[in-house]
N, C-alpha and C positions, 0 to 999 in steps of 0.2 A: 671920218668915223671908221671907214674901212681900213685906212692905213694903220690906225692904232690896233684894230683887231688883227690884222695880218702880222704886225710886229709882236703882239702878245702871243699869238700862236707860235711864231718863230722862236721866241724866248723860251716858252714852255717846252717846245720840241727839243731845243738844245739842252734844257735841263734834263729831259727824259733820256736823251742820248748820253749825256754825261753820267747819269745814274746807271744806265745799262752798262757802260764801259768801266765803271768804277770797280775796284776789287771787292768792295763791300756791297755793291749794289746788285740788283737782279733785274731781269727783263720785266717781270711782273710788277716790280716796284716802279720801273720806268713807265709802264703803261698806266698805272694808277696815278703817277705824277702828272702825266700828260692829261688824263681825263679829269682829275680832281683840281688841278691847278690851271689848266688851260681851257679845254673844250667845254666843260660844264659851266664854270663861271662866265666864260665869254658868251655862251649861248643865252644865259639868263640876262646878261647886260645888254646884248644886242636886241633881245626881245623887248626889254623895257624901253630902250632907246627908240625902237621902231613904233611904239604905241601911238604917238601923235600922228605919224604918217598913215597908219591904219585907220585911225578915227577920221582923219581928213578925207581919205578915199571913200570911207563908208558914207560920210555926209554928202560928198559929191555924188555918189551913186544914188542915194535917196533923193537928192534934189533933182537929178536927171529923171528918175522914175516919176516923181511928182509932176515935173514939167511935162513929161510925155503923157501922163494920165490926164492932166487938166487941159492940155492943148487940144482944141477941136480940129478934126481933119488929119491928125497925125496918126501914123500906125502905132499900134500897141506893142509893148515889149513882149517877147516870147515868154510864155508861161504866166503872163499876167491876165489871163482870161477872167479871173475873178473880179477884176476892177470894173469892167463894164460888160454886162451880158450881151451876147450877140443877138441878131435878129431871130434866130431859131428859138432862143429862150423866150423872147417877147411874144412870139406867135404861139407858143405852147407845143411845138413839135417834139421837143425833148423835155420830158418832165423833170429831169434832174439837172438841167443846164444851169439853173439858178443855185445849185448846191444846197437846196433846202429839202427837208424831208417831204415825201409825197403826202398830200392831204387825204387821198383815198387809197388805203392800202389794198394791194392786190391779194385776193385769197387764193389759196392753192387748190381748194375744193369748190366745185360748183354746187350751190344749194338749189334743190328743186322746189318750185313753188307749191 
């Protein structure tokens, strides 16, 4: 796949050089030739061709996260503290550790009885 991409860039680069050196051509035309015939379409095609590999990596990453989350005694992933609350949340030491709204809102003014 990369060999075809390199060959296509080479061909379009040579087209741009030929246009820039032509008596009727300009450097601006050569730049547009390279961008519109070479780099632009090649970027789109490479993105489309890489889609299955990106999906496969995403599925593997999700499967690994699920396996780590469900396996007992294994360390949690960094940043995945939402999956299982820690002991501080269970004991009530930190009221927002469960990421839920507080049940008893704190007032800013003290009311006298």
